[in-house]
BAPAPA-848955 format. One line per 2 residues: number of its first residue (from 1); their letters; for each residue x, y, z of C-alpha. Coordinates in steps of 0.02 Angstrom, whole numbers, plus 50000, padded with zeros to 5 digits. Example, Ala and Ser with C-alpha at 12.3 -4.5 7.8 and 13.67 -1.06 7.14 Angstrom:
! BAPAPA-848955
1> as> 50615,49775,50390; 50684,49947,50357 .
//
This chain:
! BAPAPA-848955
1> ml> 47762,58045,50527; 47909,58184,50514 .
3> rf> 47938,58316,50645; 48045,58467,50679 .
5> ap> 48104,58500,50843; 48192,58658,50864 .
7> sp> 48246,58722,51047; 48203,58926,51083 .
9> tg> 48373,58943,51162; 48424,59072,51010 .
11> dl> 48402,59123,50837; 48345,58992,50734 .
13> hv> 48509,58924,50638; 48507,58919,50447 .
15> gd> 48558,58723,50478; 48406,58702,50590 .
17> lr> 48297,58808,50451; 48366,58674,50327 .
19> va> 48303,58531,50435; 48129,58595,50421 .
21> if> 48127,58612,50247; 48194,58434,50224 .
23> ny> 48070,58377,50356; 47917,58461,50282 .
25> mv> 47973,58417,50093; 47980,58243,50118 .
27> ak> 47832,58238,50218; 47742,58320,50082 .
29> qk> 47799,58186,49957; 47762,58038,50061 .
31> da> 47582,58115,50107; 47644,58103,50284 .
33> nf> 47601,58226,50437; 47726,58356,50492 .
35> iv> 47723,58416,50652; 47832,58538,50746 .
37> ri> 47881,58514,50941; 47976,58648,51034 .
39> ed> 48101,58573,51145; 48080,58698,51282 .
41> md> 48145,58594,51442; 48291,58685,51461 .
43> ke> 48207,58820,51577; 48376,58920,51611 .
45> rn> 48422,58929,51425; 48264,58964,51353 .
47> it> 48223,59143,51297; 48056,59223,51312 .
49> gk> 47973,59257,51141; 48088,59127,51025 .
51> dt> 47956,58994,51002; 47833,59120,50926 .
53> ei> 47984,59192,50826; 48028,59019,50760 .
55> md> 47847,58993,50716; 47834,59154,50612 .
57> il> 47993,59104,50522; 47916,58938,50471 .
59> ek> 47755,59032,50413; 47863,59162,50312 .
61> fa> 47942,58993,50222; 47765,58924,50194 .
63> lp> 47800,58760,50292; 47632,58734,50368 .
65> hd> 47628,58593,50512; 47487,58481,50545 .
67> sv> 47522,58509,50742; 47635,58610,50866 .
69> sh> 47673,58569,51043; 47789,58612,51181 .
71> qs> 47881,58464,51246; 47853,58541,51422 .
73> en> 47665,58508,51406; 47715,58308,51423 .
75> lh> 47815,58323,51587; 47699,58203,51656 .
77> ih> 47720,58078,51545; 47913,58083,51542 .
79> qt> 47911,58067,51726; 47773,57922,51728 .
81> la> 47879,57818,51588; 48052,57862,51682 .
83> ir> 47956,57776,51852; 47904,57630,51740 .
85> ll> 48073,57607,51683; 48128,57595,51875 .
87> ee> 47991,57485,51930; 48026,57365,51791 .
89> kk> 48223,57374,51850; 48275,57436,51684 .
91> af> 48326,57599,51769; 48388,57632,51953 .
93> vc> 48397,57783,52071; 48568,57869,52084 .
95> tc> 48610,57960,52237; 48800,58010,52166 .
97> tp> 48850,58185,52223; 48938,58294,52100 .
99> eq> 49083,58285,52189; 49099,58079,52185 .
101> ld> 49066,58101,52008; 49199,58230,51962 .
103> ad> 49327,58114,52058; 49279,57969,51968 .
105> rk> 49300,58072,51801; 49468,58125,51867 .
107> ea> 49534,57946,51894; 49474,57913,51719 .
109> ee> 49583,58056,51648; 49727,57992,51754 .
111> nk> 49722,57817,51706; 49678,57881,51507 .
113> vt> 49515,57808,51498; 49368,57862,51435 .
115> yr> 49249,57902,51586; 49095,57784,51617 .
117> yn> 48988,57782,51767; 49058,57655,51888 .
119> gr> 48885,57567,51941; 48887,57633,52134 .
121> ct> 48698,57636,52134; 48648,57511,52010 .
123> sm> 48552,57399,52131; 48448,57550,52207 .
125> ga> 48284,57525,52131; 48092,57579,52158 .
127> ee> 48092,57542,52358; 48217,57676,52394 .
129> lh> 48132,57807,52308; 48000,57843,52440 .
131> kl> 48144,57846,52579; 48243,57967,52487 .
133> ke> 48102,58078,52455; 48057,58085,52642 .
135> ek> 48231,58129,52686; 48250,58246,52555 .
137> tp> 48405,58165,52462; 48439,58229,52288 .
139> fv> 48446,58101,52178; 48431,58054,51990 .
141> lr> 48367,57912,51882; 48486,57816,51769 .
143> ik> 48455,57698,51636; 48532,57534,51641 .
145> ap> 48661,57505,51521; 48626,57405,51356 .
147> ea> 48680,57227,51353; 48722,57215,51178 .
149> pi> 48779,57336,51048; 48653,57465,50973 .
151> vt> 48622,57460,50788; 48590,57627,50691 .
153> hd> 48538,57624,50507; 48571,57800,50445 .
155> lf> 48542,57866,50258; 48697,57955,50258 .
157> kg> 48823,57866,50385; 48753,57680,50340 .
159> ef> 48746,57557,50468; 48852,57570,50625 .
161> et> 48850,57495,50782; 48881,57582,50965 .
163> ap> 48943,57470,51099; 48855,57450,51267 .
165> de> 48995,57553,51377; 48974,57703,51253 .
167> vd> 48799,57713,51300; 48829,57686,51469 .
169> sf> 48696,57716,51621; 48643,57890,51575 .
171> vi> 48531,57991,51676; 48351,57995,51618 .
173> ln> 48261,58106,51747; 48363,58250,51843 .
175> sd> 48344,58286,52027; 48227,58423,52001 .
177> gt> 48109,58285,51914; 48140,58350,51741 .
179> pt> 48188,58229,51595; 48348,58253,51505 .
181> yd> 48360,58285,51324; 48380,58113,51269 .
183> fa> 48232,58042,51356; 48122,58178,51334 .
185> sa> 48150,58163,51145; 48152,57978,51135 .
187> cd> 47966,57978,51220; 47894,58113,51128 .
189> dm> 47955,58041,50974; 47884,57870,51019 .
191> is> 47724,57948,51085; 47703,58050,50899 .
193> gi> 47746,57895,50804; 47883,57982,50714 .
195> tl> 47951,57850,50574; 48085,57948,50493 .
197> ii> 48198,58083,50587; 48286,58201,50476 .
199> rs> 48416,58302,50578; 48588,58365,50591 .
201> ee> 48732,58238,50616; 48786,58338,50783 .
203> hl> 48627,58222,50858; 48731,58064,50790 .
205> sd> 48785,58015,50974; 48603,58029,51048 .
207> tp> 48538,57914,50926; 48592,57760,51004 .
209> rq> 48535,57814,51181; 48357,57864,51105 .
211> th> 48353,57699,51028; 48384,57603,51196 .
213> ik> 48274,57697,51285; 48147,57665,51171 .
215> tl> 48182,57483,51154; 48173,57476,51351 .
217> lg> 47996,57546,51337; 47929,57413,51222 .
219> ye> 47923,57541,51071; 47930,57409,50907 .
221> qe> 47904,57527,50785; 48049,57556,50662 .
223> tk> 48125,57728,50655; 48235,57779,50523 .
225> ya> 48360,57904,50521; 48446,58046,50421 .
227> hl> 48586,58134,50499; 48636,58279,50377 .
229> pi> 48813,58340,50364; 48853,58492,50441 .
231> il> 48861,58661,50368; 49037,58743,50371 .
233> nt> 49074,58942,50380; 49181,59041,50262 .
235> eg> 49333,58962,50365; 49288,58788,50333 .
237> kk> 49239,58763,50538; 49069,58728,50589 .
239> ms> 48950,58871,50568; 48865,58919,50714 .
241> rd> 48743,59062,50794; 48902,59165,50828 .
243> dd> 48921,59170,50624; 48810,59310,50563 .
245> ag> 48759,59211,50417; 48707,59064,50533 .
247> sv> 48548,59153,50589; 48392,59160,50478 .
249> kw> 48354,59319,50582; 48521,59409,50508 .
251> lf> 48477,59349,50337; 48305,59443,50352 .
253> eq> 48385,59595,50420; 48511,59600,50280 .
255> gf> 48382,59598,50156; 48388,59406,50084 .
257> ip> 48205,59334,50051; 48113,59169,50099 .
259> da> 48114,59093,49921; 48300,59120,49891 .
261> ia> 48348,59069,50055; 48253,58899,50041 .
263> ny> 48318,58889,49870; 48502,58906,49914 .
265> li> 48476,58770,50068; 48392,58646,49971 .
267> ll> 48541,58687,49829; 48667,58663,49960 .
269> gn> 48762,58497,49935; 48629,58439,49810 .
271> qt> 48629,58400,49628; 48464,58492,49558 .
273> pk> 48395,58505,49384; 48404,58693,49374 .
275> ei> 48501,58832,49493; 48339,58954,49539 .
277> fi> 48166,58855,49586; 48037,58890,49718 .
279> mp> 48003,58767,49849; 47839,58692,49749 .
281> ea> 47941,58653,49600; 48094,58558,49697 .
283> le> 47950,58442,49771; 47957,58376,49597 .
285> wf> 48112,58311,49613; 48178,58317,49770 .
287> dl> 48276,58166,49840; 48355,58167,49992 .
289> st> 48464,58026,49960; 48556,58122,49831 .
291> ls> 48639,58240,49954; 48808,58255,49966 .
293> ks> 48881,58141,50122; 49009,58281,50150 .
295> pv> 48997,58444,50266; 48938,58582,50140 .
297> kf> 49015,58768,50153; 48890,58923,50168 .
299> di> 48929,59038,50014; 48851,59206,50041 .
301> dr> 48906,59268,49870; 48796,59137,49805 .
303> lr> 48655,59159,49908; 48675,59341,49855 .
305> si> 48655,59287,49671; 48515,59184,49697 .
307> nr> 48432,59328,49796; 48461,59447,49650 .
309> eh> 48371,59307,49524; 48216,59295,49652 .
311> lr> 48200,59475,49666; 48215,59485,49459 .
313> rm> 48068,59353,49448; 47960,59436,49586 .
315> dd> 47794,59513,49509; 47814,59692,49494 .
317> kr> 47687,59769,49609; 47734,59640,49727 .
319> ls> 47909,59695,49741; 47852,59881,49745 .
321> tl> 47774,59856,49907; 47944,59813,49990 .
323> fg> 47967,59984,49978; 47813,60070,50030 .
325> fa> 47720,60046,49855; 47583,59971,49769 .
327> da> 47640,60023,49577; 47713,59899,49469 .
329> di> 47813,60033,49385; 47912,60047,49542 .
331> gk> 47937,59866,49549; 48014,59884,49367 .
333> la> 48124,60035,49431; 48194,59918,49571 .
335> kl> 48247,59797,49449; 48345,59925,49340 .
337> yl> 48459,59914,49507; 48477,59728,49513 .
339> ee> 48657,59738,49407; 48714,59821,49564 .
341> as> 48593,59768,49714; 48562,59597,49765 .
343> ti> 48454,59615,49925; 48299,59705,49969 .
345> ne> 48427,59825,50077; 48528,59869,49932 .
347> le> 48385,59895,49812; 48298,60011,49961 .
349> sk> 48489,60101,49973; 48453,60155,49767 .
351> in> 48250,60178,49780; 48232,60285,49926 .
353> pi> 48359,60439,49878; 48239,60450,49717 .
355> ft> 48096,60487,49823; 48160,60586,49964 .
357> pk> 48211,60767,49971; 48361,60805,49865 .
359> df> 48522,60885,49934; 48530,61057,49842 .
361> eg> 48695,61104,49917; 48864,61068,49850 .
363> kw> 48953,61096,49663; 48793,61059,49552 .
365> sa> 48688,61165,49676; 48637,61310,49549 .
367> qm> 48604,61192,49421; 48506,61095,49512 .
369> ht> 48388,61237,49579; 48373,61290,49411 .
371> me> 48322,61123,49350; 48194,61099,49499 .
373> di> 48107,61272,49437; 48091,61217,49264 .
375> iq> 48026,61040,49302; 47883,61115,49436 .
377> na> 47820,61227,49289; 47842,61100,49151 .
379> pm> 47685,61010,49064; 47680,60831,49081 .
381> in> 47808,60749,48950; 47788,60573,48926 .
383> df> 47951,60553,48816; 48117,60552,48901 .
385> ne> 48206,60637,48753; 48070,60761,48745 .
387> fk> 48090,60800,48933; 48274,60801,48911 .
389> ah> 48264,60931,48772; 48139,61030,48862 .
391> il> 48265,61049,49014; 48409,61089,48896 .
393> ke> 48316,61223,48800; 48246,61309,48968 .
395> sg> 48399,61309,49077; 48530,61340,48936 .
397> le> 48655,61203,49029; 48760,61084,48933 .
399> ge> 48877,60946,48953; 48918,60883,49121 .
401> sf> 48825,61045,49191; 48685,60967,49115 .
403> ft> 48691,60775,49136; 48764,60765,49315 .
405> pl> 48640,60890,49403; 48505,60799,49298 .
407> rl> 48546,60633,49364; 48559,60690,49548 .
409> il> 48386,60780,49551; 48307,60630,49475 .
411> tg> 48387,60504,49575; 48494,60581,49709 .
413> ae> 48651,60478,49637; 48785,60533,49527 .
415> hg> 48788,60352,49442; 48653,60226,49395 .
417> pe> 48545,60151,49262; 48516,60256,49099 .
419> ls> 48394,60399,49147; 48293,60353,48981 .
421> ei> 48252,60189,49071; 48208,60276,49234 .
423> yp> 48109,60428,49183; 47947,60325,49121 .
425> li> 47940,60240,49273; 47960,60402,49386 .
427> kp> 47868,60528,49292; 47692,60516,49375 .
429> yl> 47812,60564,49528; 47899,60690,49454 .
431> le> 47851,60831,49567; 47898,60759,49726 .
433> va> 48050,60655,49646; 48134,60847,49579 .
435> s> 48108,60938,49751 .
//
């Protein structure tokens, strides 16, 4: 069982999408279930509608899941398990005030030591709970620190130990009764029977705490880990949501298509048998263990190149639908511009001027008006050379006074692919084009 567990607190990050793709692919290869869990416990940071947006994105990338849930649905289970740990004396009630904890942190800083919980409330058990609730005294639940190092086996980081004092007696239930991230995540993974967790190395420090939680709850099933190296921006720093290219939504807005984005994210830090592929092809050879163990840099120019190739390979009629047509010839027309364009937006900026009213003002105004009249009254001519000869004869124009206005009236631009290639694809729309 594998899972993808995004938070609805912002736009889906490309790193998170990469995690989703890898979880899906490995689940598919292992014939295991793949579930989506929306981690929505942080009510203050949740953004309305982001959960739906995340699911829509997964659908665009053809990442089917066996089930989807919101973490908040398990709130009662989280609370029940936390109380169980308290009753078993594996957790304790903590009434330390923020001021006391701040003073402890300040003292640790002054002594130049790492802050650890000082154990002030360790002896407060379940018997204290009812009294505190009656007195309305704020409290949290803390798990007791482990007595031995926590050993983690990770596909990329290898085996490493975390000392008990590094895990510490951390909070598992907040004063408002909601679980902390580590507790909720560990409980949900345990409930769902997650056997392999693929996630960013940002979560590496969470793993020992979550392992400790599951151990104290008596969970015996082995969980394997693969913490993916982070993605860097062009400056070599960790790519964040503040980086435009870090947002999947932004990439869509720029005209990148799902097949190309998935292709690039699978390619990133990987040795693949070919550069251009779709996910079903990658399923045949993808091997998580061959990924680079070092951080990888996001190269928008390489993504542009990959996007261009996917647009080139797209079915002509399907490509035309991106510009409001259902005509294979318009798809072929768009592909003529792929030498100078690499995204849907850039293609749109080439295609739209062909089918919008032309600007008859400026240097070539008179010549364009002349050509417009000739084209509107001309018979249907299939061959471009015959069409050109007809306009030449009827207009009396020649040289630049002929070719530049002709290109402008047919394409709305002074430069572009050969008109002899464009004309056969737009001739059914000629009266609309030349106006």
